[in-house]
C-alpha positions in Angstrom: 0.0 0.0 0.0 1.4 3.4 -0.9 2.1 5.9 1.9 -0.6 8.4 2.8 -0.2 12.0 1.5 -2.4 14.7 2.8 -1.4 17.2 0.1 0.5 19.5 2.4 3.7 17.4 2.5 4.0 17.6 -1.3 4.0 21.4 -1.1 7.0 21.4 1.3 9.2 20.1 -1.5 8.0 22.9 -3.8 8.6 25.5 -1.1 12.1 24.2 -0.3 12.9 24.3 -4.1 11.7 27.9 -4.4 13.6 28.9 -1.2 16.8 27.4 -2.5 16.5 29.2 -5.8 15.8 32.5 -4.0 18.9 32.0 -1.7 21.1 31.2 -4.7 20.0 34.3 -6.5 20.5 36.5 -3.4 24.0 35.0 -2.9 24.9 35.7 -6.6 23.5 39.2 -6.4 25.6 40.0 -3.3 28.7 38.5 -4.9 28.3 40.7 -7.9 27.5 43.7 -5.8 30.8 43.4 -4.0 32.7 43.9 -7.3 32.8 47.4 -8.7 30.4 47.7 -11.6 32.2 47.9 -14.9 31.1 50.3 -17.6 28.6 48.6 -19.8 30.3 47.8 -23.1 28.6 48.5 -26.3 28.2 45.7 -28.8 31.0 45.2 -31.3 30.5 47.1 -34.5 30.1 45.4 -37.8 33.4 46.6 -39.1 36.5 46.1 -36.9 38.7 49.1 -36.0 42.3 48.7 -35.2 43.7 49.2 -31.8 46.4 51.9 -31.9 49.7 51.5 -30.2 50.0 53.9 -27.2 51.1 57.4 -28.3 50.5 56.7 -32.0 48.2 59.1 -33.9 45.6 57.5 -36.2 41.9 57.7 -37.0 40.9 56.2 -33.6 43.3 58.3 -31.5 43.3 61.9 -32.7 44.8 64.0 -29.9 42.6 67.1 -30.5 40.5 68.7 -27.8 36.9 69.8 -28.7 36.9 73.2 -30.4 40.6 73.2 -31.1 42.3 73.3 -34.5 45.4 71.5 -35.8 47.2 72.7 -38.9 49.2 70.4 -41.2 47.7 67.1 -39.7 48.8 63.8 -41.2 47.2 60.6 -39.8 47.8 57.0 -40.8 44.9 54.5 -40.9 45.9 50.9 -40.1 43.9 47.7 -40.3 43.8 45.1 -37.5 46.9 43.4 -38.8 48.9 46.6 -38.7 49.0 47.1 -42.5 48.7 50.7 -43.7 45.2 51.1 -45.2 45.3 54.8 -45.8 46.8 58.2 -45.0 44.9 61.4 -44.2 46.6 64.7 -44.9 44.7 67.8 -44.0 45.6 71.5 -44.2 43.7 71.8 -40.9 41.4 69.8 -38.7 39.0 70.8 -35.9 37.4 68.6 -33.2 33.7 69.4 -33.4 32.6 67.1 -30.6 33.5 63.8 -29.1 32.5 61.9 -32.3 33.1 64.4 -35.2 36.2 65.9 -36.7 36.0 68.5 -39.4 38.8 68.7 -42.1 39.7 71.5 -44.4 41.6 70.7 -47.6 41.8 66.9 -47.0 43.6 64.4 -49.2 43.2 60.7 -48.5 45.4 58.1 -50.1 44.3 54.5 -49.7 46.6 51.5 -50.2 46.2 48.0 -51.5 47.1 45.0 -49.3 50.4 45.0 -51.2 51.1 48.5 -49.9 50.6 50.2 -53.3 48.6 53.4 -53.6 45.1 52.7 -54.8 42.6 55.6 -54.5 43.2 59.4 -54.0 40.3 61.4 -52.6 40.4 65.2 -52.5 38.0 67.1 -50.2 37.6 70.8 -49.7 35.6 70.3 -46.5 34.7 67.0 -44.8 33.5 65.6 -41.5 34.6 62.3 -40.1 32.4 60.4 -37.7 34.8 58.5 -35.4 32.2 55.9 -34.4 31.0 54.9 -37.9 34.3 56.0 -39.6 32.2 57.5 -42.4 33.6 60.7 -44.0 31.0 63.0 -45.5 31.2 66.2 -47.5 28.7 68.5 -49.0 31.4 70.0 -51.2 32.5 68.9 -54.7 34.9 65.9 -54.2 37.3 64.2 -56.6 38.2 60.5 -56.4 41.1 59.2 -58.6 42.5 55.8 -59.4 44.9 54.7 -62.1 42.1 53.9 -64.5 39.4 56.6 -63.7 38.6 60.0 -62.2 35.2 60.6 -60.7 33.7 63.9 -59.3 30.5 64.6 -57.5 28.8 67.4 -55.6 28.7 65.5 -52.2 30.1 62.2 -51.0 30.0 59.7 -48.2 33.1 57.5 -47.9 33.4 54.6 -45.5 37.0 54.5 -44.4 36.7 50.8 -43.2 35.4 49.3 -46.4 36.9 51.9 -48.7 33.6 52.3 -50.5 31.6 55.4 -51.1 28.6 57.2 -52.6 28.8 60.3 -54.8 25.7 62.5 -55.2 24.7 65.3 -57.6 26.4 66.2 -61.0 28.5 63.0 -61.0 31.1 62.9 -63.8 33.4 60.0 -64.5 36.3 60.0 -66.9 37.9 56.7 -67.8 41.6 57.0 -68.4 42.6 53.4 -69.2 40.0 51.8 -71.4 42.2 48.9 -72.3 42.0 47.4 -68.8 38.2 47.8 -68.9 37.9 46.2 -72.3 40.2 43.3 -71.3 38.1 42.7 -68.2 34.9 42.8 -70.3 36.3 40.3 -72.8 37.3 37.9 -70.0 33.8 38.0 -68.6 32.2 37.0 -71.9 
C-alpha cells in the first residue's frame, strides 16, 4: 500500500525548491554587488577598427580637444593586422565634438594589401564620424584611381570598407579603357 499523503507534505518540497532558488539568486547578487560595476560595453561594431599603439596618432586616436584646430595634420589608418590602409593629410582639422572631426583641404590616399597606392580622394571640407568611420562632405569631391577620375557634388566615404557614394552632378572620366575592355572580354 502506498504511503498516505495529505497534500501538504508535497507542497513542502516545492517551497524548499523555491527557497533554494531564492537563496542562490541572493548570494549571486551579493557576490556581484561586492565587485565594482564595470562600464557597460557597447556591442561590437560590424566593421572592426584597429587598436592603436600607445602614443601613436591614427583615426581612432586623434589628440585634438573639442573646439581646437590643428594645422598640417597627417594621420595613418591601419587595419587590425597593422597594415597601412590609408593616409589622411589635412591642411587643418577641428574637433567638433567627441564623435566628429572637421577637415579643411583633406587628401586621402588608400593603399592595397600589397602597400601600393590605390585611391586618392580630394575634399575641400569634410566631416569624419569617429564611431561609424564615415567621412562625409557637401562640397565637390574628386576620387582618382589609375584607370578613372570621378567627381560629385557631395560624398559619403566609409574608411573601413573603402567604399563610397557620390551624389549630384557626378562625372566620371575613364583614363585606361584597355583594362576595362580586357576585363569585359574575359567575362564573356
